LUMROSE-74672 format. One line per 8 residues: number of its first residue (from 1); their letters; for each residue x, y, z of C-alpha. Coordinates in nm, 3 decimals. Layout:
! residues N
NUM = A = X Y Z | ...
END
This chain:
! residues 210
1 = XXXXXXXX = -3.652 -2.565 3.002 | -3.556 -2.289 2.769 | -3.281 -2.348 2.480 | -2.985 -2.131 2.519 | -2.940 -1.921 2.194 | -2.720 -2.033 1.906 | -2.420 -1.808 1.902 | -2.328 -1.690 1.540
9 = XXXXXXXX = -2.066 -1.884 1.427 | -1.731 -1.709 1.264 | -1.610 -1.871 0.954 | -1.312 -1.778 0.784 | -1.525 -1.646 0.474 | -1.775 -1.455 0.701 | -1.475 -1.330 0.889 | -1.317 -1.210 0.556
17 = XXXXXXXX = -1.645 -1.038 0.399 | -1.688 -0.816 0.766 | -1.324 -0.718 0.706 | -1.363 -0.620 0.341 | -1.703 -0.432 0.451 | -1.525 -0.251 0.722 | -1.230 -0.156 0.508 | -1.442 -0.002 0.241
25 = XXXXXXXX = -1.593 0.231 0.471 | -1.249 0.310 0.664 | -1.104 0.374 0.333 | -1.415 0.599 0.207 | -1.545 0.765 0.523 | -1.236 0.753 0.782 | -1.168 0.530 1.057 | -1.283 0.784 1.321
33 = XXXXXXXX = -1.593 0.857 1.125 | -1.668 0.501 1.080 | -1.895 0.343 1.357 | -1.943 -0.045 1.466 | -2.318 0.042 1.351 | -2.183 0.150 1.033 | -1.993 -0.171 0.949 | -2.291 -0.363 1.101
41 = XXXXXXXX = -2.567 -0.195 0.894 | -2.363 -0.250 0.545 | -2.294 -0.606 0.620 | -2.701 -0.632 0.715 | -2.630 -0.739 1.061 | -2.719 -0.614 1.429 | -2.426 -0.397 1.577 | -2.428 -0.641 1.863
49 = XXXXXXXX = -2.386 -0.935 1.663 | -2.067 -0.796 1.501 | -1.905 -0.790 1.856 | -1.962 -1.198 1.805 | -1.679 -1.168 1.564 | -1.435 -0.879 1.665 | -1.450 -0.707 1.981 | -1.376 -0.347 1.847
57 = XXXXXXXX = -1.320 -0.165 1.516 | -0.986 -0.097 1.655 | -0.929 -0.460 1.599 | -1.050 -0.502 1.286 | -0.851 -0.199 1.144 | -0.537 -0.387 1.312 | -0.613 -0.687 1.147 | -0.661 -0.543 0.794
65 = XXXXXXXX = -0.363 -0.339 0.803 | -0.130 -0.607 0.970 | -0.239 -0.849 0.732 | -0.198 -0.632 0.430 | 0.143 -0.520 0.500 | 0.288 -0.862 0.605 | 0.207 -0.976 0.270 | 0.342 -0.666 0.099
73 = XXXXXXXX = 0.680 -0.672 0.286 | 0.709 -1.041 0.244 | 0.718 -0.943 -0.145 | 0.969 -0.677 -0.123 | 1.187 -0.897 0.121 | 1.176 -1.147 -0.198 | 1.276 -0.880 -0.429 | 1.587 -0.760 -0.200
81 = XXXXXXXX = 1.705 -1.132 -0.183 | 1.670 -1.218 -0.568 | 1.935 -1.246 -0.769 | 1.816 -1.002 -1.009 | 2.038 -0.695 -1.141 | 1.975 -0.364 -0.924 | 1.742 -0.204 -1.217 | 1.539 -0.524 -1.215
89 = XXXXXXXX = 1.466 -0.522 -0.869 | 1.386 -0.154 -0.846 | 1.137 -0.222 -1.144 | 0.967 -0.529 -0.956 | 0.950 -0.308 -0.636 | 0.749 -0.050 -0.814 | 0.524 -0.298 -1.018 | 0.448 -0.508 -0.683
97 = XXXXXXXX = 0.324 -0.167 -0.518 | 0.086 -0.072 -0.824 | -0.021 -0.438 -0.763 | -0.103 -0.366 -0.387 | -0.297 -0.034 -0.477 | -0.486 -0.250 -0.779 | -0.564 -0.548 -0.560 | -0.567 -0.390 -0.190
105 = XXXXXXXX = -0.670 -0.031 -0.264 | -0.872 0.005 0.059 | -0.582 -0.135 0.277 | -0.348 0.138 0.096 | -0.589 0.412 0.135 | -0.635 0.360 0.512 | -0.268 0.326 0.557 | -0.197 0.663 0.360
113 = XXXXXXXX = -0.503 0.841 0.522 | -0.490 0.713 0.888 | -0.122 0.563 0.975 | -0.052 0.916 1.154 | -0.378 0.875 1.387 | -0.346 0.532 1.451 | 0.039 0.555 1.513 | -0.032 0.741 1.846
121 = XXXXXXXX = -0.201 0.425 1.997 | 0.056 0.140 2.143 | -0.119 -0.133 1.977 | -0.040 0.023 1.623 | 0.310 0.118 1.720 | 0.431 -0.125 1.426 | 0.296 0.124 1.178 | 0.574 0.328 1.238
129 = XXXXXXXX = 0.826 0.042 1.218 | 0.658 -0.042 0.856 | 0.711 0.318 0.758 | 1.065 0.257 0.844 | 1.090 -0.052 0.682 | 0.948 0.056 0.382 | 1.220 0.368 0.403 | 1.507 0.087 0.403
137 = XXXXXXXX = 1.382 -0.106 0.106 | 1.360 0.195 -0.122 | 1.679 0.325 -0.022 | 1.893 -0.004 -0.032 | 1.717 -0.059 -0.372 | 1.852 0.316 -0.482 | 2.177 0.280 -0.346 | 2.249 -0.058 -0.457
145 = XXXXXXXX = 2.152 0.122 -0.829 | 2.405 0.385 -0.786 | 2.678 0.144 -0.636 | 2.630 -0.100 -0.963 | 2.588 0.182 -1.219 | 2.261 0.134 -1.298 | 2.125 0.456 -1.162 | 2.309 0.803 -1.187
153 = XXXXXXXX = 2.612 0.868 -0.956 | 2.470 1.216 -0.879 | 2.142 1.115 -0.740 | 2.047 1.255 -0.373 | 1.904 0.892 -0.268 | 1.703 1.080 0.028 | 1.534 1.306 -0.217 | 1.489 1.014 -0.466
161 = XXXXXXXX = 1.327 0.767 -0.241 | 1.078 1.069 -0.120 | 1.014 1.143 -0.453 | 0.955 0.748 -0.540 | 0.744 0.711 -0.234 | 0.498 1.001 -0.287 | 0.464 0.972 -0.644 | 0.376 0.578 -0.629
169 = XXXXXXXX = 0.145 0.584 -0.312 | -0.056 0.909 -0.425 | -0.195 0.712 -0.682 | -0.421 0.527 -0.491 | -0.632 0.874 -0.471 | -0.695 0.836 -0.849 | -0.683 0.484 -0.971 | -0.954 0.259 -1.006
177 = XXXXXXXX = -0.927 -0.129 -1.090 | -1.059 -0.203 -1.421 | -1.021 0.158 -1.577 | -0.879 0.265 -1.878 | -0.489 0.159 -1.794 | -0.465 -0.153 -1.572 | -0.187 -0.115 -1.307 | 0.084 -0.285 -1.515
185 = XXXXXXXX = 0.039 -0.007 -1.745 | 0.047 0.272 -1.495 | 0.382 0.087 -1.347 | 0.552 0.062 -1.662 | 0.471 0.466 -1.757 | 0.592 0.543 -1.414 | 0.922 0.354 -1.462 | 0.952 0.516 -1.790
193 = XXXXXXXX = 0.931 0.859 -1.637 | 1.152 0.770 -1.340 | 1.445 0.596 -1.519 | 1.418 0.728 -1.869 | 1.287 1.093 -1.836 | 1.014 1.271 -2.038 | 1.213 1.493 -2.243 | 1.360 1.417 -2.599
201 = XXXXXXXX = 1.736 1.421 -2.591 | 1.853 1.785 -2.715 | 2.029 1.763 -3.038 | 2.340 2.005 -3.118 | 2.198 2.199 -3.459 | 2.469 2.336 -3.669 | 2.392 2.708 -3.551 | 2.483 2.632 -3.198
209 = XX = 2.837 2.768 -3.095 | 2.867 2.505 -2.770
END
């Protein structure tokens, strides 16, 4: 009587390793261009073995994105309900965003590059909900800043939100962990530009008629 084949055991560590490998490939090659075989080859296993851990690459990217966003928005929620003043909350939100780019670069890149495509599938409908939630976070922070006098009253809130969103998250395209600037340095520079500007104040000279 022959022994039945032993099925691979899925440990939490192995599962995390496979998800990290998949995330790197999805971020660099694109979700559509990455095959199950690509993931298996990078992991040093047979394609069939990967199915003992995940039923599809869609399941893998689903877990990658949902886990990352649950963590990120949990941190945003903590900022919103904190007792910090409006400016500090805005600063913390920018810092948390750059920390996410530093520690979860692949996940951020996948969301930036693939959300529109994945959102066309029912199982990824939550991505649109997360986009709406993100907008609500930043709009709330900006509204509170204007209301409390921490930010200028003449700000176009919607335009400022779009500027913030695009300038922060596009950094995933060039920022590299371990480079010349740490993510905290980049965040502080962005905040200086955002909140204090880049121009020196104009000083009135004796020759000015105004």
